[in-house]
N, CA, C and O of each residue as an XYZ file, in Angstrom:
424
protein
N      10.270    -42.122     26.797
C      10.716    -41.341     26.057
C       9.658    -40.838     24.978
O       9.400    -41.323     23.876
N       9.195    -39.874     25.532
C       8.564    -38.999     24.788
C       8.842    -37.932     23.369
O       9.647    -37.012     23.510
N       8.430    -38.042     22.588
C       9.073    -37.225     21.005
C       7.528    -36.605     20.143
O       6.659    -37.271     19.579
N       7.636    -35.034     20.330
C       6.246    -34.598     20.289
C       6.689    -33.320     18.738
O       7.081    -32.155     18.682
N       6.424    -34.126     17.970
C       7.057    -32.903     16.381
C       5.488    -31.582     15.926
O       4.384    -31.563     15.382
N       6.635    -30.550     16.749
C       5.599    -29.889     17.085
C       5.819    -28.218     15.712
O       5.941    -26.998     15.828
N       5.779    -28.844     14.999
C       6.635    -28.324     13.651
C       5.166    -28.251     12.574
O       4.458    -29.247     12.424
N       4.938    -27.225     12.046
C       4.519    -26.597     11.192
C       4.294    -27.146      9.776
O       5.279    -26.733      9.164
N       3.385    -27.991      8.749
C       3.363    -28.111      8.202
C       1.996    -27.811      6.825
O       0.772    -27.882      6.936
N       2.716    -27.528      5.808
C       1.783    -27.511      4.207
C       1.083    -26.124      4.488
O       1.641    -25.039      4.323
N      -0.472    -26.334      5.024
C      -1.550    -24.778      5.063
C      -1.070    -24.042      5.735
O      -0.686    -22.924      5.393
N      -0.950    -24.827      7.522
C      -0.927    -23.869      8.678
C       0.311    -23.067      8.124
O       0.113    -21.852      8.101
N       1.630    -23.509      7.643
C       2.949    -22.723      7.493
C       2.381    -21.256      6.224
O       2.222    -20.039      6.312
N       2.262    -22.158      5.298
C       1.414    -20.925      4.266
C       0.590    -20.133      5.286
O       1.372    -19.211      5.516
N      -0.264    -19.951      5.887
C      -1.238    -19.091      6.363
C      -0.526    -17.861      7.099
O      -0.610    -16.652      6.879
N       0.323    -18.704      8.204
C       1.039    -17.736      9.577
C       1.884    -16.956      8.065
O       1.400    -15.865      7.767
N       2.974    -17.414      7.222
C       3.787    -16.926      6.114
C       2.591    -15.812      5.223
O       3.078    -14.951      4.490
N       1.261    -15.901      5.339
C       0.900    -14.435      4.461
C       0.262    -14.076      5.285
O      -0.439    -13.159      4.855
N      -0.005    -14.357      6.728
C      -0.513    -13.130      7.370
C       0.918    -12.596      7.783
O       1.340    -11.441      7.736
N       1.177    -13.072      7.954
C       3.016    -11.973      8.642
C       3.502    -10.952      7.000
O       4.236     -9.969      6.898
N       2.737    -11.703      5.951
C       3.011    -10.071      5.009
C       2.109     -9.375      5.241
O       2.271     -8.159      5.341
N       0.751    -10.041      5.411
C       0.153     -8.881      5.396
C      -0.102     -7.429      6.789
O      -0.456     -6.253      6.882
N       0.387     -8.608      7.636
C       0.550     -7.401      8.560
C       1.586     -6.829      8.653
O       1.603     -5.938      9.502
N       2.754     -7.047      7.928
C       3.883     -6.158      7.846
C       3.674     -5.152      6.832
O       4.482     -4.259      6.577
N       2.708     -5.304      6.339
C       2.151     -3.933      5.163
C       1.203     -2.963      6.128
O       1.115     -1.751      5.931
N       0.492     -3.672      7.218
C       0.014     -2.455      8.241
C       0.517     -1.034      8.087
O      -0.250     -0.236      7.549
N       1.808     -0.580      8.524
C       2.310      0.559      8.414
C       2.091      1.568      7.479
O       2.156      2.797      7.520
N       1.887      0.956      6.843
C       1.536      1.829      5.044
C       0.485      1.900      4.668
O       0.182      2.869      3.973
N      -0.444      0.938      4.970
C      -1.951      0.775      4.778
C      -2.318      1.910      5.742
O      -3.071      2.740      5.232
N      -1.834      2.230      7.480
C      -1.857      3.195      7.908
C      -2.051      4.540      7.733
O      -3.023      5.292      7.815
N      -0.443      4.704      7.371
C       0.024      6.349      7.170
C      -0.719      6.323      5.621
O      -0.693      7.442      5.108
N      -1.318      5.364      4.848
C      -2.257      5.632      3.780
C      -3.581      6.329      4.461
O      -3.738      7.544      4.342
N      -4.527      5.525      5.176
C      -5.770      6.285      5.909
C      -5.666      7.066      6.322
O      -6.431      8.006      6.108
N      -4.040      7.169      7.661
C      -3.640      8.791      7.515
C      -4.393      9.845      7.239
O      -5.344     10.471      7.708
N      -3.506      9.847      6.119
C      -3.265     10.572      5.092
C      -4.727     11.421      4.530
O      -4.928     12.630      4.417
N      -5.740     10.084      4.202
C      -6.949     10.422      4.065
C      -7.692     11.129      5.099
O      -8.685     11.733      4.695
N      -7.426     11.190      6.376
C      -8.077     11.665      7.343
C      -7.479     12.350      7.734
O      -7.526     12.354      8.965
N      -6.435     13.485      7.050
C      -5.863     14.045      7.328
C      -6.638     15.458      6.145
O      -6.766     15.156      4.958
N      -6.965     16.508      6.488
C      -7.474     17.924      6.501
C      -6.900     18.872      5.800
O      -6.008     19.550      6.310
N      -7.362     19.096      4.382
C      -6.791     19.530      3.403
C      -7.710     21.143      3.464
O      -8.898     21.314      3.739
N      -6.438     22.379      3.025
C      -7.032     23.370      2.925
C      -5.435     24.037      2.452
O      -5.402     25.088      1.812
N      -4.672     23.606      2.682
C      -3.450     24.203      1.542
C      -2.124     23.037      1.439
O      -0.964     23.354      1.180
N      -2.543     21.818      1.671
C      -1.880     20.906      1.819
C      -0.815     20.935      1.862
O       0.081     20.599      1.088
N      -0.851     21.329      2.746
C       0.602     21.213      3.959
C       0.366     20.321      4.627
O       1.088     19.352      4.391
N      -0.540     20.151      5.602
C      -0.419     19.118      6.412
C      -0.360     17.518      5.963
O      -0.113     16.628      6.777
N      -0.658     17.243      4.352
C      -0.610     16.026      3.871
C       0.921     15.821      3.238
O       1.445     14.708      3.272
N       1.815     17.339      2.475
C       2.792     16.920      2.196
C       3.634     16.643      3.691
O       4.554     15.843      3.858
N       3.224     17.258      4.375
C       4.250     17.421      5.960
C       4.458     16.077      6.805
O       5.121     15.750      7.789
N       3.725     15.576      6.092
C       3.324     13.859      6.963
C       3.810     12.778      6.031
O       3.442     12.498      4.890
N       5.050     12.059      7.075
C       5.811     10.969      6.558
C       5.757      9.355      7.500
O       5.567      9.214      8.708
N       5.871      8.849      7.002
C       6.392      7.231      7.717
C       7.569      6.659      7.527
O       7.983      6.082      6.522
N       8.213      6.894      8.791
C       9.221      6.693      9.192
C       9.574      6.069      9.376
O      10.373      6.292     10.286
N       9.555      4.147      8.777
C       9.672      2.723      9.612
C       8.523      2.709      9.657
O       7.883      3.066      8.668
N       7.802      2.234     10.982
C       6.831      2.279     11.468
C       5.617      3.590     11.927
O       4.388      3.638     11.978
N       6.626      4.455     12.177
C       5.973      5.569     12.907
C       5.690      6.708     11.867
O       6.520      7.169     11.083
N       4.224      7.130     12.006
C       3.350      7.838     11.002
C       4.231      9.607     11.829
O       4.396      9.725     13.043
N       4.627     10.677     10.826
C       4.991     11.676     12.088
C       4.727     12.683     11.179
O       5.258     12.768     10.072
N       3.766     13.582     11.718
C       3.181     15.229     11.540
C       4.005     15.957     11.469
O       4.549     16.175     12.551
N       4.369     16.454     10.685
C       5.479     17.279     11.042
C       5.226     18.965     10.486
O       5.735     19.497      9.500
N       4.406     19.475     11.341
C       4.055     20.915     11.130
C       3.166     21.428     12.260
O       2.636     20.673     13.075
N       2.998     23.099     12.261
C       3.299     23.083     13.943
C       1.729     23.223     14.291
O       1.405     23.481     15.451
N       0.888     23.075     13.420
C      -0.646     22.743     13.896
C      -1.054     21.631     13.853
O      -2.230     21.559     13.497
N      -0.204     20.019     14.235
C      -0.050     18.837     13.989
C      -1.130     18.603     15.173
O      -2.155     18.058     14.765
N      -1.115     18.806     16.106
C      -1.520     18.549     17.579
C      -2.693     19.102     17.258
O      -3.579     18.269     17.453
N      -3.121     20.118     16.857
C      -4.697     20.884     16.764
C      -5.530     19.896     16.222
O      -6.439     19.400     16.887
N      -5.218     19.477     14.724
C      -5.938     19.136     14.024
C      -6.027     17.579     13.749
O      -6.513     17.025     12.763
N      -5.201     16.780     15.313
C      -5.149     15.788     15.770
C      -6.403     15.463     17.003
O      -7.115     14.472     17.160
N      -6.328     16.503     17.617
C      -7.450     16.625     18.533
C      -8.797     16.366     17.884
O      -9.746     15.804     18.431
N      -8.771     16.701     17.025
C     -10.029     16.654     16.568
C     -10.857     18.368     16.866
O     -10.229     19.193     17.528
N     -12.672     18.829     16.142
C     -13.002     19.508     15.807
C     -13.536     19.901     17.823
O     -14.634     19.540     18.248
N     -12.485     20.660     18.734
C     -13.098     20.896     20.032
C     -13.287     22.933     20.401
O     -13.443     23.780     19.522
N     -13.258     23.023     20.909
C     -14.254     23.986     21.814
C     -12.598     24.389     23.018
O     -12.221     23.783     24.021
N     -11.926     25.760     22.248
C     -10.826     25.843     23.489
C     -11.943     27.150     23.899
O     -13.081     27.457     23.544
N     -10.772     27.788     24.985
C     -11.035     29.343     25.185
C     -10.976     30.154     24.694
O     -11.344     31.267     25.070
N     -10.374     29.787     23.444
C     -10.632     30.863     21.864
C     -11.505     30.164     21.113
O     -11.147     30.185     19.935
N     -12.380     29.624     21.268
C     -13.388     29.119     20.438
C     -13.192     28.277     19.686
O     -12.169     27.791     20.169
N     -13.502     27.472     18.465
C     -13.463     26.399     18.327
C     -12.720     25.868     17.534
O     -12.912     26.186     16.360
N     -11.586     24.860     17.825
C     -10.190     24.814     17.312
C     -10.589     23.250     16.070
O     -11.726     22.781     16.010
N      -9.425     22.705     15.237
C      -9.226     21.953     14.947
C     -10.325     22.298     13.791
O     -10.898     23.380     13.665
N     -10.585     20.489     12.518
C     -10.883     20.658     11.800
C     -12.496     20.179     11.189
O     -13.004     19.162     11.662
N     -13.114     20.850     10.301
C     -14.259     20.173     10.145
C     -13.991     19.017      9.482
O     -14.518     17.973      9.864
N     -13.320     19.036      8.631
C     -12.819     18.012      7.505
C     -12.665     16.792      8.634
O     -13.351     15.780      8.494
N     -11.675     16.928      9.839
C     -11.578     15.725     10.518
C     -11.883     16.325     12.311
O     -11.112     17.019     12.973
N     -13.317     15.753     12.765
C     -13.914     15.906     13.640
C     -13.461     15.177     14.574
O     -13.697     15.585     15.711
N     -12.660     13.857     14.430
C     -12.211     13.010     15.815
C     -10.989     12.654     15.546
O     -10.530     11.537     15.785
N      -9.945     14.268     14.649
C      -8.814     14.010     14.480
C      -7.961     12.793     13.341
O      -8.745     12.247     12.565
N      -7.330     12.611     13.285
C      -6.504     11.664     12.692
C      -6.138      9.999     13.222
O      -6.273      8.946     12.598
N      -5.597     10.262     14.708
C      -4.800      9.484     15.207
C      -5.672      8.340     15.253
O      -5.446      7.216     14.805
N      -7.209      8.973     16.147
C      -8.282      7.673     16.566
C      -8.799      7.405     15.478
O      -8.704      6.191     15.655
N      -9.206      7.468     14.626
C      -9.611      6.461     13.164
C      -8.358      5.650     12.436
O      -8.312      4.745     11.602
N      -7.375      6.413     13.155
C      -6.338      5.314     12.093
C      -5.975      4.332     13.136
O      -5.758      3.222     12.648
N      -5.845      4.389     14.373
C      -5.669      3.204     15.434
C      -7.391      2.728     15.199
O      -7.493      1.535     14.914
N      -8.414      3.310     15.262
C      -9.176      1.672     14.634
C      -9.322      0.819     13.602
O      -9.654     -0.365     13.550
N      -8.874      1.998     12.396
C      -8.433      1.263     11.020
C      -7.414      0.370     11.329
O      -7.370     -0.533     10.493
N      -6.400      0.249     12.388
C      -5.401     -0.787     12.497
C      -6.002     -1.791     12.916
O      -6.115     -2.886     12.365
N      -6.737     -1.155     14.722
C      -7.220     -2.735     14.590
C      -8.121     -3.587     13.593
O      -8.064     -4.799     13.387
N      -9.032     -2.565     12.985
C      -9.966     -3.624     12.472
C      -9.163     -3.997     11.192
O      -9.897     -4.650     10.451
N      -8.231     -3.865     10.795
C      -7.437     -4.445      9.595
C      -6.481     -6.036     10.773
O      -6.342     -7.112     10.193
N      -6.112     -5.951     11.850
C      -5.413     -6.737     12.615
C      -6.363     -8.373     12.559
O      -6.102     -9.528     12.222
N      -7.979     -7.365     13.297
C      -8.646     -8.738     13.506
C      -8.882     -9.694     12.495
O      -8.754    -10.910     12.638
N      -9.375     -8.863     11.045
C      -9.551     -9.378      9.634
C      -8.253    -10.349      9.438
O      -8.454    -11.491      9.851
N      -7.051    -10.127      8.924
C      -5.812    -10.368      9.398
C      -5.747    -11.638     10.089
O      -5.400    -12.614      9.424
N      -6.140    -11.849     11.829
C      -5.992    -13.183     12.736
C      -7.012    -13.814     12.249
O      -6.821    -15.027     12.161
N      -8.392    -13.312     11.771
C      -9.032    -14.398     11.585
C      -9.479    -14.972     10.027
O     -10.336    -15.704      9.532
N      -8.335    -14.154      9.607
C      -8.358    -15.005      7.670
C      -9.291    -14.335      6.784
O      -9.874    -14.795      5.802
N      -9.327    -13.431      7.177
C     -10.741    -12.729      5.744
C      -9.574    -11.974      5.184
O      -9.721    -11.256      4.195
C-alpha cells in the first residue's frame, strides 16, 4: 500500500489564499482601469459605465464607437483622440499583466 499526503501546509497554503484574494480583486481593478481609459467630454460615458458582477457594462449609445478607438470611416474620423485604442483592448492587456504578476508572486 502507498499513501501520499498531497495537502498544502504553511507558506504554500497562505500563498494560494493570498493569490485567490488578489485574483478576486481583478474585476474591480479592471473596472477602475477601464474608467480611466474612457474619454471624457460630458462625463456621460463614465457615468453610464458600471461593474455588474465581473462584467464591465458601458451602457450608452456611442460605446461601441469609443471602444473601437480612433478610426477612419466613410464619414470621416470616428472615436476619441483621448482613447485611440478604445477601452477594452488596453483593459484586457491590464488584466493579463495583473494576472501574470499575481501568479509570479509580485
